[in-house]
C-alpha positions as CSV (number, residue, x, y, z in Angstrom):
1,M,-8.0,180.9,26.4
2,K,-10.6,178.2,24.7
3,Q,-13.9,178.0,26.3
4,L,-16.7,176.3,25.4
5,L,-20.1,176.5,27.7
6,I,-22.9,173.9,27.9
7,I,-25.9,174.7,30.2
8,S,-28.9,173.4,29.6
9,C,-31.3,173.7,33.1
10,L,-34.5,172.0,34.0
11,W,-36.8,173.3,37.0
12,L,-39.0,171.6,38.9
13,S,-41.1,172.2,41.8
14,F,-42.1,169.6,44.4
15,T,-45.1,169.5,46.9
16,A,-44.4,167.2,49.0
17,V,-40.9,165.4,50.8
18,A,-38.2,164.5,47.0
19,V,-37.3,161.2,46.2
20,A,-33.8,160.5,45.2
21,Q,-32.4,162.9,43.1
22,K,-29.0,161.5,40.8
23,V,-26.4,163.3,39.3
24,S,-23.6,161.4,36.9
25,S,-20.3,162.4,35.9
26,P,-20.0,163.0,32.0
27,N,-18.4,159.5,31.4
28,G,-20.9,158.1,34.0
29,E,-18.4,156.5,36.5
30,V,-19.3,158.6,39.1
31,Q,-22.9,158.9,40.7
32,M,-24.4,161.2,43.4
33,Q,-27.5,160.4,44.7
34,F,-29.6,162.9,46.8
35,V,-32.2,162.6,49.4
36,L,-33.8,164.0,51.8
37,L,-34.9,162.2,54.9
38,E,-37.8,161.0,57.1
39,D,-37.7,164.1,59.1
40,G,-36.4,166.5,56.5
41,T,-32.5,166.3,56.6
42,P,-30.8,166.7,53.4
43,A,-28.1,163.6,52.8
44,Y,-26.2,163.0,50.1
45,S,-24.3,159.5,49.0
46,L,-21.8,158.9,46.3
47,F,-21.1,155.8,44.1
48,Y,-18.0,154.8,41.5
49,K,-18.5,152.4,38.9
50,G,-21.5,151.4,40.3
51,E,-19.9,150.3,43.9
52,P,-20.5,152.2,47.1
53,V,-18.0,155.1,48.0
54,I,-20.1,157.4,50.6
55,E,-23.1,155.2,52.2
56,T,-26.1,157.6,53.2
57,S,-24.3,160.7,54.8
58,K,-26.3,163.8,56.5
59,L,-25.5,167.5,55.3
60,G,-26.6,170.3,57.5
61,L,-24.7,173.7,59.6
62,I,-26.2,174.3,63.5
63,L,-26.7,178.4,64.0
64,K,-25.6,179.6,67.6
65,N,-27.9,181.5,69.6
66,D,-30.8,180.4,66.9
67,E,-33.3,178.0,68.0
68,H,-33.9,176.5,64.5
69,N,-30.8,175.0,63.0
70,L,-30.3,174.5,59.2
71,I,-30.5,170.4,59.8
72,N,-34.2,169.2,59.0
73,N,-37.3,170.3,58.2
74,F,-36.6,171.0,54.7
75,E,-38.6,170.5,51.9
76,V,-37.1,170.5,48.5
77,I,-39.0,173.5,45.9
78,E,-36.7,173.9,43.2
79,R,-34.4,171.5,41.4
80,E,-31.6,172.8,39.3
81,E,-29.8,170.3,36.5
82,S,-26.7,171.9,34.5
83,D,-23.9,171.0,32.7
84,F,-20.4,172.9,31.7
85,E,-17.0,172.5,29.8
86,E,-14.0,174.5,29.6
87,T,-10.6,174.3,28.8
88,W,-8.7,177.1,30.5
89,E,-5.0,177.8,30.6
90,P,-3.2,178.4,34.2
91,V,-0.3,181.0,34.7
92,W,1.4,178.5,35.4
93,G,1.0,174.7,36.1
94,E,1.6,171.1,35.7
95,E,0.3,171.5,32.6
96,S,-0.7,174.1,29.9
97,E,-4.3,173.6,29.9
98,I,-7.1,172.3,32.0
99,L,-10.2,170.4,31.4
100,N,-12.6,171.7,34.0
101,K,-16.1,169.6,32.6
102,Y,-19.1,168.3,35.1
103,N,-22.8,168.2,35.5
104,E,-24.3,170.0,38.5
105,L,-26.9,169.2,40.8
106,A,-28.6,172.7,42.7
107,I,-31.0,171.8,45.0
108,V,-33.0,174.5,46.6
109,L,-34.5,174.2,50.2
110,N,-36.7,175.2,52.1
111,Q,-36.9,175.3,55.6
112,K,-40.9,174.8,57.1
113,P,-40.6,176.3,60.0
114,T,-38.8,179.3,59.3
115,D,-39.2,179.8,56.0
116,R,-35.8,180.0,55.5
117,Q,-34.0,178.9,52.2
118,M,-30.3,177.1,51.6
119,I,-29.1,175.8,48.1
120,I,-27.0,172.4,48.1
121,R,-25.3,173.0,45.0
122,F,-23.1,169.6,43.7
123,R,-20.9,169.1,41.1
124,V,-19.6,165.8,39.9
125,F,-16.6,165.3,37.6
126,N,-15.2,162.2,36.1
127,D,-12.5,161.7,39.0
128,G,-15.1,162.8,42.1
129,L,-17.5,165.0,43.4
130,G,-17.4,168.4,45.3
131,F,-20.8,170.2,47.1
132,R,-21.3,173.3,49.1
133,Y,-23.4,175.3,51.2
134,E,-25.3,178.7,49.4
135,F,-27.6,180.8,51.4
136,P,-29.3,183.5,49.0
137,Q,-30.7,186.7,50.2
138,Q,-33.8,186.5,52.1
139,Q,-35.6,188.4,55.3
140,N,-35.6,185.1,57.3
141,L,-31.3,184.5,57.2
142,G,-29.3,187.5,57.3
143,H,-26.2,187.9,59.7
144,F,-26.1,184.2,61.1
145,I,-23.0,182.5,62.9
146,I,-22.0,178.7,62.6
147,E,-21.4,177.3,65.2
148,D,-20.6,173.8,64.0
149,E,-21.3,172.0,60.2
150,K,-22.7,168.3,60.3
151,T,-21.3,167.6,57.3
152,Q,-20.7,164.2,56.8
153,F,-18.1,161.6,55.1
154,A,-20.1,157.7,55.8
155,M,-17.0,155.4,54.8
156,T,-18.3,152.1,53.3
157,G,-15.2,150.1,55.8
158,D,-12.7,150.1,57.8
159,H,-10.2,151.5,55.1
160,T,-6.4,152.1,54.9
161,A,-5.7,156.1,55.9
162,F,-2.8,158.3,55.5
163,W,-3.3,161.4,57.8
164,I,-1.9,163.6,60.0
165,P,-3.7,164.6,63.3
166,G,-6.3,167.5,64.0
167,D,-4.6,170.7,64.5
168,Y,-5.7,174.6,64.4
169,D,-2.4,175.3,64.4
170,T,0.1,173.7,61.9
171,Q,0.1,170.9,59.4
172,E,3.9,170.3,60.5
173,Y,3.2,166.3,61.0
174,D,4.9,163.3,59.5
175,Y,2.0,161.3,57.6
176,I,0.6,158.1,59.8
177,E,-0.7,155.0,57.4
178,S,-3.3,153.0,59.6
179,K,-6.9,151.8,59.5
180,L,-9.4,154.0,60.6
181,S,-10.0,151.9,63.6
182,E,-6.3,152.2,64.5
183,I,-6.0,156.2,64.1
184,R,-7.5,156.4,68.0
185,G,-4.8,154.5,69.1
186,E,-2.1,156.4,67.1
187,M,-3.2,159.7,67.5
188,E,-1.0,160.6,70.8
189,G,2.4,159.0,69.1
190,S,1.3,161.2,65.9
191,I,1.2,164.6,67.4
192,T,4.9,165.3,67.6
193,D,6.4,169.2,68.6
194,N,5.5,172.4,67.0
195,L,6.0,176.0,67.9
196,S,2.1,176.5,67.9
197,Q,-0.1,173.5,67.7
198,T,-3.6,173.0,69.5
199,S,-4.9,169.2,68.6
200,F,-8.7,168.7,69.2
201,S,-9.5,164.8,69.4
202,D,-8.1,161.5,69.5
203,T,-9.7,161.0,66.2
204,G,-9.7,163.8,64.2
205,V,-7.1,164.3,61.4
206,Q,-6.5,166.4,58.8
207,T,-7.7,167.0,54.9
208,S,-6.3,166.4,52.5
209,L,-7.1,162.9,53.6
210,L,-6.4,159.7,51.6
211,M,-7.8,156.4,51.9
212,K,-7.0,153.0,50.6
213,T,-10.2,150.6,50.2
214,D,-9.4,146.8,50.7
215,E,-10.9,146.2,47.1
216,G,-8.1,148.8,45.8
217,L,-10.0,152.0,45.7
218,Y,-8.2,155.5,46.6
219,I,-10.6,158.2,48.6
220,N,-9.1,161.7,49.1
221,L,-11.8,164.0,51.1
222,H,-10.4,167.6,50.8
223,E,-12.4,171.0,50.7
224,A,-11.8,174.1,47.7
225,A,-12.1,177.6,47.5
226,L,-11.7,178.6,51.4
227,L,-11.8,181.8,51.5
228,D,-14.3,183.5,54.0
229,Y,-14.9,180.8,56.3
230,S,-12.6,178.6,58.8
231,A,-10.8,175.8,57.3
232,M,-12.3,172.2,57.6
233,H,-10.9,169.4,59.9
234,L,-12.7,165.9,59.8
235,E,-13.8,164.0,63.1
236,L,-14.5,160.4,62.9
237,D,-16.5,158.2,64.6
238,D,-14.8,155.1,64.2
239,E,-17.8,152.6,65.1
240,N,-19.4,153.7,62.5
241,M,-16.8,154.6,60.4
242,I,-18.1,158.2,59.8
243,F,-16.2,161.7,59.2
244,E,-18.1,164.6,60.1
245,S,-16.6,168.1,59.4
246,W,-14.9,169.8,62.1
247,L,-14.6,173.2,62.1
248,T,-11.7,175.2,63.3
249,P,-13.1,177.8,66.0
250,D,-12.2,181.9,67.2
251,V,-11.1,182.7,70.6
252,T,-14.8,182.6,71.5
253,G,-15.8,178.8,69.7
254,N,-17.1,180.4,67.0
255,K,-16.9,179.0,63.7
256,A,-17.9,180.8,61.1
257,Y,-19.7,184.4,60.8
258,M,-22.1,184.2,57.5
259,I,-24.1,186.6,55.6
260,A,-26.4,186.0,53.1
261,P,-26.1,185.9,50.6
262,G,-23.0,183.9,51.0
263,K,-21.7,179.8,50.5
264,T,-19.5,178.1,52.0
265,P,-16.2,176.2,50.6
266,W,-16.3,173.2,48.2
267,R,-16.5,169.9,50.3
268,T,-14.7,167.3,47.3
269,I,-14.7,163.8,46.9
270,I,-11.7,162.9,44.4
271,V,-12.1,158.7,43.8
272,S,-10.4,156.3,41.3
273,D,-9.8,152.8,41.3
274,D,-5.7,154.1,39.7
275,A,-3.6,156.4,42.3
276,R,-2.0,158.2,39.1
277,D,-5.6,159.4,38.9
278,I,-5.4,161.0,42.2
279,L,-2.2,163.1,41.6
280,A,-4.0,164.0,38.3
281,S,-7.2,165.4,39.6
282,R,-7.4,168.6,38.9
283,M,-10.9,169.1,40.8
284,T,-9.6,171.3,43.3
285,Y,-8.5,173.7,41.1
286,N,-11.7,173.6,39.1
287,L,-14.0,174.7,42.2
288,N,-12.3,177.6,41.9
289,D,-13.2,181.1,40.2
290,P,-11.3,182.1,37.1
291,V,-8.1,184.4,37.4
292,A,-9.0,187.7,38.9
293,I,-5.6,189.5,38.1
294,D,-6.0,191.2,34.5
295,D,-2.3,191.2,33.5
296,T,-0.2,188.2,35.2
297,S,2.9,188.6,32.9
298,W,4.7,189.7,36.3
299,I,3.9,186.3,37.6
300,K,7.1,184.2,36.5
301,P,8.0,180.3,38.0
302,M,11.7,181.3,39.6
303,K,14.4,178.7,41.5
304,Y,16.5,180.3,43.7
305,V,19.0,179.5,46.7
306,G,19.0,181.7,49.8
307,V,20.5,182.0,53.3
308,W,18.4,179.9,54.9
309,W,19.9,176.4,55.3
310,E,22.9,177.3,57.6
311,M,20.1,179.0,60.1
312,I,18.0,175.7,59.9
313,T,20.9,173.6,61.0
314,G,22.1,176.1,63.3
315,K,25.4,176.9,61.8
316,S,24.2,180.6,61.9
317,S,21.3,182.6,63.3
318,W,18.6,185.0,62.2
319,H,20.3,187.4,65.0
320,Y,23.1,189.8,64.9
321,T,24.0,190.0,68.4
322,N,23.4,188.5,71.6
323,D,23.7,192.3,73.8
324,F,20.0,192.0,74.4
325,A,17.3,190.4,76.4
326,A,14.9,192.6,74.6
327,V,14.7,194.7,71.7
328,K,12.1,197.9,71.1
329,L,12.2,198.8,67.4
330,G,12.9,202.6,67.2
331,E,14.9,202.5,70.4
332,T,17.1,199.3,70.8
333,D,20.9,200.5,69.8
334,F,21.9,197.8,66.8
335,E,24.7,200.3,65.8
336,N,26.5,199.9,68.6
337,A,25.7,195.9,69.6
338,T,28.4,193.5,69.6
339,P,27.7,191.6,66.6
340,N,27.7,187.5,67.4
341,E,29.5,186.7,64.7
342,T,27.2,183.8,64.1
343,H,24.6,185.8,62.0
344,G,23.6,184.8,58.7
345,A,22.7,187.9,56.6
346,T,26.0,189.8,56.2
347,T,26.3,191.6,53.2
348,E,29.5,189.8,52.3
349,N,27.8,186.0,52.8
350,V,25.1,187.3,50.8
351,K,26.8,188.1,48.1
352,R,28.5,184.8,47.6
353,Y,25.4,183.4,47.6
354,I,24.6,186.2,44.9
355,D,27.6,184.8,43.0
356,F,26.2,181.4,43.2
357,A,23.2,182.2,41.5
358,A,24.6,184.0,39.0
359,E,27.3,181.2,38.2
360,H,24.8,178.7,38.0
361,G,21.7,180.2,36.6
362,F,19.0,180.6,39.4
363,D,16.8,183.6,38.9
364,G,16.7,184.5,43.1
365,V,18.5,184.6,46.4
366,L,16.5,184.5,49.6
367,V,18.0,186.2,52.7
368,E,16.1,185.3,56.3
369,G,17.5,187.3,59.3
370,W,18.4,190.6,57.6
371,N,16.0,193.0,59.8
372,I,16.1,194.3,62.8
373,G,14.4,192.0,65.3
374,W,15.3,189.1,65.8
375,E,17.0,188.5,69.6
376,D,13.4,187.9,71.0
377,W,11.2,187.8,68.1
378,F,9.6,184.0,69.1
379,G,7.4,183.0,72.4
380,N,7.0,186.3,73.8
381,S,3.6,187.3,72.6
382,K,4.8,190.7,71.0
383,D,3.1,192.7,68.6
384,Y,5.5,195.4,67.8
385,V,7.9,192.5,66.6
386,F,9.6,193.4,63.1
387,D,9.1,196.7,61.0
388,F,10.2,194.6,57.4
389,M,12.0,197.5,56.4
390,T,15.4,198.1,58.8
391,P,17.8,196.4,58.0
392,Y,20.9,195.1,61.0
393,P,24.6,196.8,60.4
394,D,26.2,194.2,58.9
395,F,23.5,193.9,55.9
396,D,24.0,196.7,53.3
397,L,20.4,196.5,51.5
398,E,21.6,199.0,48.8
399,E,24.6,197.5,48.1
400,I,23.4,193.9,47.9
401,R,20.8,195.5,45.4
402,D,22.6,196.8,43.5
403,Y,25.3,193.7,43.4
404,A,22.4,191.2,42.7
405,K,21.2,193.5,39.6
406,S,24.5,193.5,38.0
407,K,24.7,189.6,38.2
408,G,21.4,189.2,36.4
409,V,20.1,187.8,40.5
410,E,16.8,189.1,41.8
411,M,16.2,189.4,45.6
412,V,13.8,187.7,47.3
413,M,12.2,189.3,50.6
414,H,11.5,187.9,53.9
415,H,8.5,188.8,56.1
416,E,8.7,186.4,58.8
417,T,5.1,188.1,61.2
418,S,5.9,185.9,64.0
419,S,2.0,185.6,63.9
420,S,1.3,189.0,64.8
421,V,-1.2,189.0,62.1
422,R,-2.3,192.8,63.0
423,N,1.5,194.2,63.2
424,Y,1.7,192.8,59.9
425,E,-1.1,194.0,58.4
426,R,-0.2,197.4,59.8
427,H,2.9,197.2,57.9
428,L,2.1,195.8,54.8
429,D,1.2,199.1,52.2
430,S,4.7,200.5,53.3
431,A,6.9,196.7,53.4
432,Y,5.3,195.8,49.5
433,Q,6.3,199.5,48.7
434,F,10.0,198.7,50.0
435,M,9.9,195.8,48.5
436,K,9.1,197.3,44.7
437,D,11.4,200.4,45.7
438,H,14.5,198.0,46.3
439,G,13.6,195.5,43.2
440,Y,12.0,192.8,45.4
441,N,9.4,190.9,43.2
442,A,8.8,188.3,45.3
443,V,8.0,187.6,49.5
444,K,8.4,184.5,51.8
445,S,5.9,184.9,55.0
446,G,5.9,183.1,57.7
447,Y,3.4,182.4,60.1
448,V,5.5,181.1,63.2
449,G,4.2,180.7,66.6
450,D,0.8,181.1,68.1
451,I,-1.3,183.9,66.8
452,L,-1.9,187.2,67.7
453,P,-4.8,188.5,68.9
454,R,-4.1,186.2,71.3
455,G,-6.2,183.3,71.3
456,E,-6.8,183.2,67.8
457,N,-5.9,179.7,65.8
458,H,-4.0,179.7,62.4
459,Y,-6.9,178.0,60.5
460,S,-10.1,180.1,61.6
461,Q,-11.8,182.3,59.6
462,W,-10.0,185.5,60.2
463,L,-6.8,184.2,60.2
464,V,-8.3,182.3,56.6
465,D,-9.3,186.0,55.7
466,H,-6.2,187.7,56.6
467,Y,-3.5,185.6,54.4
468,Q,-6.1,186.0,51.5
469,Y,-5.7,189.5,52.0
470,A,-1.9,189.2,51.9
471,I,-2.3,187.9,48.4
472,E,-4.5,190.6,46.9
473,K,-2.7,193.3,48.7
474,A,0.3,192.0,47.4
475,A,-1.0,191.6,43.7
476,D,-2.1,195.3,43.9
477,Y,1.8,195.6,44.1
478,E,2.7,193.0,41.6
479,I,4.6,190.7,44.0
480,M,4.5,187.2,44.1
481,V,3.5,185.6,47.8
482,N,5.1,182.3,49.3
483,A,3.2,181.9,52.4
484,H,4.5,179.9,55.1
485,E,2.6,178.2,58.3
486,A,-0.3,179.4,56.6
487,V,-4.1,177.4,56.0
488,R,-3.0,174.9,53.7
489,P,-3.8,176.0,50.2
490,T,-7.6,174.5,48.4
491,G,-7.0,175.9,44.6
492,V,-7.3,179.9,45.7
493,A,-3.9,180.0,42.9
494,R,-6.0,179.6,40.1
495,T,-7.4,182.9,41.0
496,W,-5.0,184.7,42.4
497,P,-2.2,183.1,40.9
498,N,0.9,185.8,42.9
499,L,0.5,183.0,45.4
500,I,3.3,180.6,43.8
501,A,3.5,178.9,46.8
502,N,3.0,177.7,50.3
503,E,4.7,175.5,52.8
504,S,1.5,174.5,55.0
505,A,3.1,170.9,55.6
506,R,5.7,169.2,56.8
507,G,9.4,170.1,54.8
508,T,12.4,169.8,54.4
509,E,13.2,171.9,57.6
510,Y,12.2,169.0,59.6
511,Q,15.0,166.7,58.2
512,A,17.4,169.2,60.1
513,F,14.8,168.9,63.7
514,G,15.5,165.0,64.1
515,G,14.1,163.8,60.3
516,S,11.1,163.3,58.4
517,K,10.3,159.7,57.3
518,P,11.7,158.0,54.5
519,N,8.2,157.6,52.7
520,H,7.2,161.0,53.0
521,V,7.3,162.9,50.2
522,T,5.8,159.3,48.3
523,V,2.1,160.4,50.5
524,L,2.6,164.4,49.9
525,P,1.6,164.5,46.3
526,F,-1.7,162.5,47.4
527,T,-3.0,165.1,50.0
528,R,-1.3,168.2,50.6
529,L,-0.1,169.1,46.7
530,L,-3.6,168.9,45.7
531,G,-4.4,172.1,47.1
532,G,-1.4,174.3,45.5
533,P,2.5,173.5,45.0
534,M,4.7,173.4,47.6
535,D,7.2,175.1,48.8
536,Y,9.3,172.1,49.8
537,T,12.7,173.4,50.0
538,P,14.5,169.9,48.5
539,G,18.2,169.9,47.0
540,I,20.2,168.6,49.9
541,F,23.7,166.8,49.4
542,E,24.7,166.4,52.5
543,M,22.4,164.1,54.6
544,D,24.7,164.6,57.7
545,I,23.8,167.3,59.7
546,S,26.5,167.4,62.1
547,K,28.9,168.0,59.2
548,V,27.0,171.7,58.7
549,N,26.6,171.7,62.4
550,P,28.6,169.5,65.1
551,E,26.1,170.6,67.5
552,N,22.5,169.3,65.5
553,D,22.9,165.2,65.3
554,S,20.0,164.9,62.7
555,W,20.0,163.2,60.2
556,V,18.3,163.8,56.5
557,N,16.4,160.3,55.3
558,S,16.8,160.7,51.7
559,T,19.8,159.7,48.9
560,I,21.2,162.4,46.7
561,A,18.9,160.6,43.8
562,N,15.8,161.0,45.6
563,Q,16.5,164.7,45.9
564,L,16.9,165.3,42.0
565,A,13.8,163.8,41.8
566,L,12.0,165.9,44.1
567,Y,11.9,168.5,41.8
568,V,9.8,166.5,39.4
569,T,7.4,164.8,42.2
570,M,7.3,168.0,44.5
571,Y,5.2,170.3,41.8
572,S,6.1,174.1,42.5
573,P,6.7,176.9,40.2
574,L,9.0,178.3,42.9
575,Q,12.2,175.5,43.3
576,M,14.9,176.2,46.2
577,A,18.2,174.4,45.9
578,A,18.2,174.9,49.3
579,D,21.6,173.1,50.3
580,L,24.8,175.3,50.9
581,P,26.9,176.3,48.3
582,E,29.8,174.2,49.6
583,N,27.6,171.0,49.7
584,Y,26.7,171.4,45.6
585,E,30.4,172.4,44.9
586,R,31.4,168.7,46.0
587,F,28.7,167.0,43.7
588,M,28.7,169.0,40.8
589,D,27.5,166.3,38.3
590,A,24.6,165.8,40.3
591,F,24.1,169.6,41.0
592,Q,23.4,169.4,36.8
593,F,20.0,168.2,37.0
594,I,18.9,171.2,39.6
595,K,20.0,173.5,36.7
596,D,18.0,171.9,34.1
597,V,15.2,171.2,35.5
598,G,12.1,172.9,34.3
599,M,9.6,174.4,36.7
600,D,6.5,175.1,34.5
601,W,5.4,172.4,32.1
602,E,3.3,171.9,29.5
603,E,2.3,168.1,29.9
604,S,2.7,166.3,33.0
605,V,2.2,162.2,32.7
606,Y,1.7,159.8,35.8
607,L,3.6,156.9,35.1
608,E,3.7,155.0,38.9
609,A,2.3,155.8,41.9
610,E,1.4,154.0,45.2
611,P,0.9,156.1,48.3
612,G,3.6,155.4,50.7
613,D,5.4,153.1,48.6
614,Y,6.4,155.4,45.0
615,I,5.8,157.9,42.8
616,T,7.1,158.2,38.8
617,I,6.0,161.3,37.2
618,A,7.4,162.4,33.2
619,R,6.7,166.1,32.8
620,K,7.5,168.5,29.3
621,E,8.5,171.6,30.0
622,K,6.4,174.7,28.7
623,G,8.1,176.1,25.3
624,T,10.2,173.7,24.8
625,E,11.2,170.2,23.5
626,K,12.6,168.3,26.6
627,W,10.9,166.5,29.2
628,F,12.1,165.5,32.9
629,V,11.2,162.4,34.9
630,G,11.4,161.5,39.1
631,N,10.7,158.8,41.0
632,V,10.8,159.2,44.6
633,N,10.9,155.6,46.6
634,G,9.6,154.6,50.4
635,E,11.5,152.8,52.9
636,T,11.3,149.0,50.2
637,P,13.7,149.0,47.5
638,R,12.3,148.5,44.6
639,T,12.9,148.3,40.6
640,S,11.0,151.4,38.9
641,K,9.4,150.1,35.4
642,I,8.4,152.8,32.9
643,S,7.8,153.6,29.2
644,F,8.9,156.7,26.9
645,D,6.1,156.2,25.0
646,F,4.6,159.6,26.2
647,L,7.8,160.9,23.7
648,E,7.4,162.2,20.3
649,P,7.2,159.6,17.8
650,G,10.5,158.8,15.6
651,Q,12.5,161.4,17.3
652,K,15.5,160.7,19.2
653,Y,16.5,162.1,22.7
654,I,19.5,162.3,24.9
655,A,18.7,160.9,28.7
656,T,20.6,161.6,31.5
657,I,20.0,159.1,34.5
658,Y,20.9,159.9,37.9
659,S,19.9,157.2,39.7
660,D,20.9,155.4,43.2
661,A,24.1,153.3,43.2
662,K,23.6,150.2,43.5
663,D,25.1,149.9,47.4
664,A,22.8,153.7,48.2
665,H,20.7,153.7,51.2
666,Y,19.3,156.5,53.0
667,K,20.9,156.1,56.3
668,K,23.6,154.1,55.0
669,N,24.8,155.3,51.9
670,P,22.7,158.3,51.0
671,Q,25.5,160.2,48.6
672,A,26.3,156.9,46.2
673,Y,24.6,157.5,43.1
674,N,25.6,157.2,39.5
675,I,24.7,159.4,36.1
676,R,24.9,157.6,32.6
677,K,23.7,158.6,29.2
678,V,21.1,156.4,27.2
679,V,19.4,157.3,23.7
680,V,15.6,157.0,24.3
681,T,12.5,156.8,21.8
682,S,9.1,156.5,22.1
683,K,9.1,153.0,22.0
684,S,12.0,152.5,25.0
685,D,11.4,151.6,28.5
686,L,13.1,151.3,31.2
687,K,13.8,149.0,34.3
688,Q,15.5,150.8,37.3
689,W,16.4,149.9,40.5
690,S,15.5,152.5,43.5
691,A,17.0,152.0,46.9
692,P,15.5,152.7,50.3
693,G,14.3,156.3,50.7
694,G,16.0,157.0,47.0
695,G,14.6,157.5,43.6
696,Y,15.8,158.6,40.1
697,A,15.8,161.4,37.9
698,I,16.4,162.1,34.7
699,S,17.0,164.6,31.7
700,I,15.4,163.9,28.5
701,V,16.7,166.0,25.7
702,P,15.9,165.9,21.6
703,A,19.0,164.8,19.9
704,E,20.3,164.8,16.2
705,K,21.5,161.6,14.6
706,K,25.4,162.8,15.4
707,E,25.0,163.7,19.0
708,T,23.4,159.8,19.5
709,K,26.9,158.4,18.3
710,G,28.9,155.6,21.0
711,L,25.7,156.3,23.2
712,K,23.6,152.8,24.5
713,K,20.5,152.7,22.9
714,L,18.0,151.9,25.7
């Protein structure tokens, strides 16, 4: 790791209300101003290139059962200024090195009636601002409960927003594009069914929230380093266009239990007049601590297939038998039960996936529904629902383990908890040891349904602590975690890179549950992916789900070329080829891109971007000279124009372009695509048409002169 640390400190004391304190980004384009209002309330504002981004916004916290809140009556007693610069190397990522450079202002406040101290720490980066509350050790503040956090984000106008409804239990919604003033009217229609959901307001939305001003400024509101605290939503005062933080409560209504010394997560504002800068921002990661794992050699990107889509579409089932209305682990006799003939996780079927993975060079195979308990797993408020170790009679664990090993394929474990969190923690050590004993180095965990203990929410402080506990416990066993239905990531994977992926958004599975908007994947990289990679599970080639399951009339709103591009645009070091092997076998020429595409990157170049409309990204594979390009398009057909100037000058490459055919359309003709090979150099340009819900994918490989013979030059 290369690191350059430059710190300069200036301490000042104040005897009266402080005048405005300012700090600018290293390049001078972002400026934050801090001030104490007349009643001693701390406030800040933010500017980009001299224009206001956040108007004067109040800061503070409401404490429970305390006559003095951490809101007003403050005076500034000290100020610390510093600057910092380092270049760090992520274990995996969108580039091999990340620059972390900022200017910092820490304001030490003293509340006169209580003699309590609170620090507000601001870090100003070239791409935005991060700030948090800190509570030093002191006599007058020990244990305290946060009833509400009153952090404000005052907007400068009625911006266009890309939002999903605020919810304590799910992020699995399609994005709505509307003016801020229209959120209230759109809220009811935005809340679609989920197996666990708790909305709270007609104007409450979730982070990561993206906005665009009429002047063309892009603003993202989010949080970083969410640890030992509840997840933040945003409540909009739509008369004054002011967002205020809204924390997820626990069963008693409390938002966070704090101990001094302590701190909150960072509140983040990413800003630019170029949408590509939002995609390129690493501010969320930079606000997290460095890696906490000494030896990370066991953390490796994976490409996998799995027994999953056939259950999601309804072709197969997770459960083994229809004999039982209810089961008790250790008592129910599965050995003498009648198989339902629809169970997906059979030894024979899993071997088929292992063979497919081995033949096509995939690293792993995921199997869901292998363990007993799926007959009554959901909706019964059942504590002891799974033991994570006992297979069904038709799943020969040892035989599959040995067969996979003989084929050079790793098995990926599945731990669905049914949101019985206490039960999962009860079994964690034995379940992880069981994985290691049987050669499983990665686990997909799930938290479907309402949380047990009853009344808790998926994003409350207690659950945030649980997700972190599972990650850190997994690291003890050298296990990588792909957590589904957990709290949305906030850059914690910098510190704990064994958190190799999350779902935490509306993924591909919803394409089999009625479908997602065709432009959904043009929004997610601007929102959900800023906090960490997503296990989006792309690669669906059969869009008509009734051909997989005649009883399911869902439609995947995408073209095949769009599905290929997702392997580049939806970053993850854990990538699934989610469709059934038989569907890939019908389109092996297109499937070649999924086989070829990298998972870990040396460099990423953001070529084109407009949220809701299109994204084009080029990435260089780590350890090779290969590049891959992905373009995803929204509902309006478009001609993309890109330059290949990111390539090495003087080198010739063969580019294989997988594109929409001229009559392709996500609904009318999704499987129409073309594949062509051309010669490109750093001086080449490309104009490529993308269909509605379509896109294109390109693999670019260095070539000798003799290899380019007969190919058209671009």
